[in-house]
C-alpha positions, 0 to 999 in steps of 0.5 A, spaced: 432 594 759 434 590 753 441 590 750 438 591 743 436 598 745 442 600 748 446 598 741 441 601 737 443 608 740 450 607 737 448 607 730 445 611 725 447 617 729 447 624 725 454 627 724 455 632 730 450 628 734 453 623 739 450 619 744 451 622 751 452 617 757 452 621 764 456 617 769 452 615 775 456 613 782 450 611 786 442 610 785 440 617 787 445 620 781 443 615 776 435 617 777 437 624 777 440 623 770 435 618 768 429 623 770 433 628 766 431 624 760 438 621 758 436 614 754 442 610 758 448 611 763 455 609 763 457 607 770 465 609 772 469 604 776 473 610 779 466 614 781 464 607 784 470 607 788 470 614 790 463 613 793 465 606 797 471 609 800 476 606 795 482 608 791 481 608 783 482 601 781 482 598 788 474 596 789 473 589 790 469 585 785 464 583 789 462 590 791 463 593 784 458 588 781 453 590 787 453 597 786 452 596 778 446 591 780 443 597 785 444 602 779 441 597 774 435 596 778 434 603 780 433 606 773 428 604 767 434 605 762 440 601 760 446 601 764 453 599 762 459 599 767 466 600 767 469 593 770 476 595 768 480 589 766 475 584 768 478 583 775 482 577 773 475 573 772 475 568 767 471 570 761 465 566 762 464 568 769 465 575 768 459 575 763 455 572 768 456 577 773 455 583 769 448 579 766 446 578 773 447 585 775 443 587 770 448 591 765 447 591 758 454 593 756 461 594 759 468 597 758 474 593 758 481 596 758 487 593 755 492 595 760 493 592 767 498 595 773 499 601 769 502 597 763 499 595 756 497 588 755 499 584 749 494 587 743 493 580 740 492 576 747 488 581 749 484 581 742 483 573 744 481 574 751 475 579 748 473 574 743 472 569 749 468 574 752 464 575 746 463 568 745 460 567 752 456 573 751 453 572 744 449 579 743 447 580 750 453 585 752 455 591 748 463 591 749 466 598 749 474 596 748 478 601 751 485 602 748 490 605 753 496 607 748 495 614 750 495 613 757 501 608 758 503 607 750 507 611 745 501 616 744 502 614 736 495 614 733 497 608 729 498 604 735 491 606 737 488 604 730 492 597 730 489 595 737 482 598 735 482 594 729 484 587 732 479 589 738 473 590 733 475 583 729 475 580 736 467 582 737 468 589 740 462 594 739 465 600 740 473 603 741 474 607 747 481 611 746 482 613 753 485 620 753 486 621 746 487 628 744 481 631 741 486 633 735 487 626 733 480 624 733 479 625 726 485 620 724 481 615 729 475 616 726 477 615 719 481 609 721 476 605 725 470 602 722 465 602 728 463 607 734 468 611 738 467 613 745 471 619 747 471 622 754 469 629 756 469 634 762 462 635 764 461 642 760 457 643 754 464 646 750 467 639 751 461 636 748 461 640 742 468 640 740 468 632 741 461 632 737 464 636 731 470 632 731 467 625 730 465 622 737 460 617 736 459 616 744 461 621 749 462 619 757 465 622 763 469 617 767 468 620 774 468 627 772 461 628 774 462 624 781 468 629 782 464 635 780 458 633 785 464 632 790 467 639 789 460 642 789 458 639 796 465 642 798 463 649 796 456 648 800 460 646 806 465 651 806 459 656 805 455 653 811 461 653 815 463 660 814 458 664 818 460 660 824 468 661 823 467 668 822 462 670 828 463 669 836 462 663 840 454 662 841 452 666 835 448 660 832 444 660 839 443 668 839 441 668 832 436 662 831 435 661 839 436 655 843 432 651 847 425 649 848 423 657 850 426 660 844 423 655 839 416 657 841 417 664 841 420 665 833 414 668 830 409 662 831 402 663 835 
């Protein structure tokens, strides 16, 4: 799916009508979201890491790009991907790997090893990414001042302006409190991505406060994991609470039992 389709989804939106991008962690979940009618998807690196058995931030780049490619091939809607801080790849190689995987956009964060990067150097790096990508990638520049910095909205605004001037399409102030969103909205001349919890209330609040785009990080993968755990607990409960052999006496065992369960 062409990047122009994805980019257009971020513009001309009515107030209170943000672009909602679910976060798939594999092809099956991506197809669920696409079949539900979402026009695009945003792959979370933490969700991919969990699905592959890695801690957040520890997925080898080869496995991350392979996962992105599987999802992009598996759905008919545009796919953007969180590629953390670029895995140390040169801008040209990073762009090439993303485009080869079929992604039309990416998240790029301005921190590494739990430390904020110099904003001007990071802006220069984003400008190199943009130069190599041309218009072929939608760049969502993550601002981590609320995660590792002072939490002062002025710091976030200063970085956001640098990143937009360097060619970023959208600003993502990770963990910005909802109450500062109006300040960010007023000071940022471009789309703003906010993170929400999976739930209608969180989405409505962020939409009302001015979010252009809403994503969920690994929240949907974590929600699915909790739901699976709850199902597993319910399925195990009868076995734990009854005498040994309960399953056999309840459902029958062996060939004879299976043929006498009401089937002619």
